[in-house]
C-alpha positions in Angstrom: -0.1 -0.1 0.0 1.0 3.5 -0.6 1.6 5.7 2.4 -1.5 7.9 1.8 -3.6 4.7 1.3 -2.3 3.3 4.6 -3.1 6.6 6.2 -6.5 7.1 4.8 -8.4 6.3 7.9 -6.3 8.6 10.0 -6.7 11.5 7.2 -10.4 11.3 7.1 -10.7 10.9 11.0 -8.5 14.0 11.2 -10.9 15.8 8.7 -13.7 14.8 11.1 -12.0 16.1 14.2 -10.7 19.5 12.5 -14.4 19.9 11.1 -15.9 19.6 14.6 -13.3 21.9 16.1 -14.2 24.6 13.7 -18.1 23.9 13.7 -18.3 26.7 16.4 -17.1 29.3 14.0 -20.3 30.4 12.2 -18.7 32.0 9.1 -17.4 28.2 8.3 -20.5 26.5 9.0 -22.6 28.7 7.1 -20.7 28.4 3.8 -20.0 24.8 3.6 -23.0 23.4 1.6 -21.8 24.5 -1.8 -18.1 23.4 -1.2 -19.3 20.0 -0.1 -20.8 19.4 -3.8 -17.8 20.8 -5.2 -15.4 18.7 -3.5 -17.5 15.5 -4.2 -18.2 16.1 -7.7 -14.3 16.5 -8.3 -13.7 13.2 -6.5 -16.5 11.4 -8.6 -14.9 13.1 -11.6 -11.6 11.4 -11.0 -13.4 8.2 -10.3 -15.3 8.2 -13.7 -11.8 9.2 -15.3 -10.2 6.1 -13.9 -12.9 3.5 -14.7 -12.4 1.8 -18.0 -16.0 1.6 -19.2 -14.7 0.4 -22.5 -13.6 -2.9 -20.7 -17.2 -3.6 -19.5 -17.5 -6.6 -21.8 -14.7 -8.2 -19.7 -16.8 -8.4 -16.8 -18.7 -11.2 -18.4 -15.7 -13.3 -19.4 -15.4 -15.2 -16.0 -19.2 -15.9 -15.9 -19.1 -17.8 -12.5 -17.1 -15.1 -10.7 -19.2 -12.2 -12.2 -22.5 -13.9 -11.6 -21.5 -14.8 -8.0 -20.3 -11.3 -7.0 -23.3 -9.6 -8.4 -25.9 -11.8 -6.8 -24.2 -11.2 -3.4 -23.7 -7.3 -4.1 -27.0 -6.6 -5.4 -29.5 -9.3 -4.5 -28.4 -10.8 -1.1 -26.7 -7.7 0.2 -29.9 -5.2 0.0 -32.1 -7.8 1.6 -29.9 -8.9 4.3 -28.7 -5.2 4.9 -32.5 -4.0 5.2 -33.1 -6.9 7.5 -30.0 -5.9 9.7 -30.9 -2.0 9.6 -34.7 -2.8 10.4 -33.5 -4.9 13.4 -30.9 -2.6 14.8 -31.8 1.0 13.6 -35.6 0.9 13.3 -35.9 3.7 15.8 -33.6 6.3 13.6 -34.8 6.3 9.8 -31.8 8.6 8.9 -29.2 6.1 10.3 -31.2 3.3 8.7 -31.1 4.9 5.3 -27.3 5.9 5.8 -26.5 2.3 6.7 -28.5 0.9 3.7 -26.9 3.4 1.2 -23.3 2.5 2.4 -23.6 -1.4 2.0 -25.4 -1.2 -1.2 -22.5 0.7 -3.0 -19.7 -1.8 -3.8 -16.3 -0.1 -3.8 -14.8 0.9 -7.2 -11.3 1.8 -6.1 -9.5 0.8 -2.9 -10.9 -2.8 -3.0 -8.1 -3.3 -5.2 -5.4 -2.3 -2.6 -7.0 -4.7 -0.2 -7.2 -7.5 -3.0 -3.6 -7.1 -3.5 -2.9 -7.3 0.2 -4.8 -10.5 0.3 -3.1 -11.9 -2.8 -6.2 -12.0 -4.9 -6.6 -12.0 -8.5 -6.3 -8.2 -9.6 -7.1 -8.5 -13.1 -10.2 -10.3 -12.3 -11.2 -8.0 -9.7 -10.4 -5.0 -11.9 -12.8 -6.7 -14.7 -15.7 -6.4 -12.2 -15.3 -2.7 -11.5 -17.2 -1.2 -14.4 -20.2 -3.2 -14.0 -20.2 -2.7 -10.3 -20.3 1.0 -11.0 -23.0 0.9 -13.6 -25.2 -1.1 -11.4 -25.0 0.7 -8.3 -25.7 3.9 -10.3 -28.9 2.1 -11.6 -30.0 0.2 -8.5 -29.1 2.4 -5.6 -32.1 4.8 -6.4 -34.3 1.9 -7.4 -33.7 0.2 -3.9 -34.1 3.5 -2.0 -37.5 3.9 -3.8 -38.5 0.4 -3.1 -37.7 0.3 0.5 -38.1 4.0 1.7 -40.7 5.6 -0.4 -43.6 4.2 1.6 -42.4 6.0 4.7 -42.3 9.5 2.9 -38.5 9.4 3.2 -37.9 9.9 -0.3 -38.1 13.1 -2.5 -38.3 11.9 -6.1 -37.4 15.4 -7.5 -34.4 15.7 -5.2 -33.4 12.1 -6.1 -33.4 13.1 -9.8 -31.6 16.4 -9.1 -28.9 14.4 -7.1 -28.2 12.0 -9.9 -27.8 14.9 -12.4 -25.5 16.9 -10.0 -23.2 14.3 -8.6 -23.5 11.5 -11.2 -24.4 12.8 -14.7 -22.4 16.0 -14.8 -19.1 14.5 -13.4 -19.6 11.3 -15.6 -20.2 13.4 -18.9 -17.2 15.6 -18.0 -15.0 12.7 -17.5 -16.0 11.1 -20.9 -15.6 14.4 -22.7 -11.9 14.6 -21.3 -11.2 10.9 -22.2 -12.5 11.7 -25.7 -10.1 14.8 -26.2 -7.1 13.6 -24.6 -4.8 10.8 -26.1 -4.2 7.7 -23.8 -1.0 9.1 -22.4 -2.5 12.2 -21.3 -5.7 10.4 -20.2 -3.5 8.2 -17.9 -1.7 11.0 -16.5 -5.1 12.9 -15.7 -6.5 9.8 -14.1 -3.4 9.3 -12.1 -3.4 13.0 -10.9 -7.2 12.7 -9.8 -6.6 9.3 -8.1 -3.8 10.9 -6.0 -6.3 13.7 -5.1 -9.3 11.8 -4.4 -8.6 11.1 -0.6 -8.2 14.7 -0.2 -11.2 15.9 -2.0 -13.2 13.4 0.1 -11.5 14.6 3.3 -12.3 18.2 2.4 -15.9 17.1 2.0 -15.9 15.4 5.2 -14.4 18.5 7.0 -17.2 20.7 5.7 -20.0 18.3 6.6 -18.6 18.1 10.2 -17.9 21.8 10.2 -21.5 22.6 9.3 -23.1 19.8 11.5 -20.8 19.2 14.6 -23.6 20.2 17.0 -26.1 17.8 15.2 -23.5 14.9 15.6 -23.2 15.6 19.4 -26.9 15.7 19.7 -27.4 12.3 18.2 -24.0 10.7 19.1 -25.7 7.5 20.7 -28.0 7.1 17.4 -24.9 7.5 15.1 -22.9 4.9 17.0 -25.8 2.5 16.7 -24.5 1.9 13.1 -21.5 -0.2 14.4 -23.5 -3.2 15.4 -25.3 -3.9 12.2 -22.2 -2.8 10.1 -19.9 -5.4 11.9 -22.5 -8.1 11.7 -22.8 -7.3 7.8 -18.9 -7.7 7.4 -18.7 -10.8 9.5 -21.7 -12.6 7.9 -20.7 -11.8 4.3 -17.0 -12.7 5.0 -18.3 -16.3 6.0 -20.7 -16.4 3.0 -17.9 -15.6 0.7 -15.8 -18.3 2.0 -18.5 -20.8 2.0 -19.7 -19.9 -1.3 -16.2 -20.1 -2.7 -15.8 -23.6 -1.4 -19.0 -24.8 -2.8 -18.4 -23.7 -6.3 -14.7 -24.6 -6.6 -13.0 -21.2 -6.5 -9.3 -21.2 -6.1 -7.7 -18.9 -3.4 -7.2 -15.8 -5.6 -10.8 -16.1 -6.7 -12.0 -16.3 -3.2 -9.8 -13.3 -2.0 -11.0 -11.2 -5.0 -14.7 -12.3 -4.4 -14.4 -11.3 -0.5 -12.8 -7.9 -1.4 -15.3 -6.9 -4.1 -18.2 -7.9 -1.6 -17.1 -6.3 1.5 -15.5 -3.1 0.4 -17.9 -0.3 0.2 -18.2 2.9 -2.1 -19.0 5.3 0.7 -17.9 8.5 -1.2 -20.4 7.5 -4.1 -23.1 7.0 -1.4 -22.2 10.2 0.4 -22.5 12.2 -2.8 -26.0 10.8 -3.5 -27.2 11.4 0.2 -26.0 14.9 0.4 -28.3 15.9 -2.6 -31.2 13.5 -2.3 -31.8 14.1 1.5 -31.5 17.8 2.3 -32.2 18.3 6.0 -31.5 14.9 6.7 -27.8 15.3 7.6 -27.5 12.4 9.9 -27.7 10.2 6.7 -24.3 11.8 5.6 -22.7 11.6 9.1 -23.7 7.9 9.3 -22.0 7.2 5.9 -18.8 8.9 7.1 -18.8 7.0 10.4 -19.5 3.8 8.6 -16.5 4.6 6.4 -14.1 4.9 9.3 -15.2 1.5 10.5 -15.0 -0.1 7.2 -11.5 0.6 6.3 -9.7 -1.1 9.5 -12.1 -4.0 8.9 -11.0 -4.6 5.3 -7.4 -4.6 6.6 -8.4 -7.4 9.2 -10.2 -9.4 6.6 -7.3 -9.1 4.1 -5.2 -10.7 6.9 -7.9 -13.4 7.6 -7.9 -14.4 3.8 -4.1 -14.9 4.1 -4.6 -17.1 7.1 -7.1 -19.2 5.2 -4.6 -19.5 2.4 -2.0 -20.7 4.8 -4.0 -22.7 7.1 -4.9 -25.6 4.5 -8.4 -26.0 6.2 -10.4 -25.2 2.8 -9.8 -26.4 -0.7 -9.9 -22.6 -1.8 -6.3 -22.4 -0.4 -5.2 -24.5 -3.5 -3.9 -22.6 -6.5 
């Protein structure tokens, strides 16, 4: 891992703390809303610049791996996640929505770092990236409407506005840049924005907590309730990944890749959607940031667990 990637949880946690420190300064708290969107749009522009949508067809070359990961990510996870959220977070709809949005968006960047740490199949993991991105863009709004529209939690106009601001505009801009630049310049631009993504995210997190520090302290007990269902989600899915991999004859590198692509979460993407789709429900965004801080250490632990599985000889997936 690069140094910045190793320090990512510390960088984001520092952004939270600094934001809370500055939350008492009114001029900062009053001027953060537009900055949040700017930083998140820049971050997502960089993400879309990196994702090789032209390689979407490669997602389907390993049918068994692709179908397994998609079933876990987009069928099992929303159903299991809604069950966990309803069980533990029923008293706070905003935290429930934040938890649900977090687990329903598979990661499209740093899961590759943890896949490498766990000695998974990087090309295989990379091949699933474009289809994960496309499906979460399509299915996240659909699942939000399905599960939360009956409780009057959804504003369809705001949801469409959110998709245009944080998805359509950055995505279109990224495709225009790709079309204009040659391959070498594209790669340089993608690498530049890739290196800046953590800083754009951290600046957005700073703005969120600078503007909502008081709200966090007033609802700290509610926010921390996301810890239990999120840990249960990670534990259950890690076990399911192992059992499924054994059942369908995956080798170790396929098992490690499946584990990371089904456990790593795209919280910055969910955060961008939440901020614009649920105005006045800032606890959703706060829950997403707290969830992200929990996620990264867990992924590190899971990568070490995968390596232990490989060395233990207890499962056939350990065979290469």
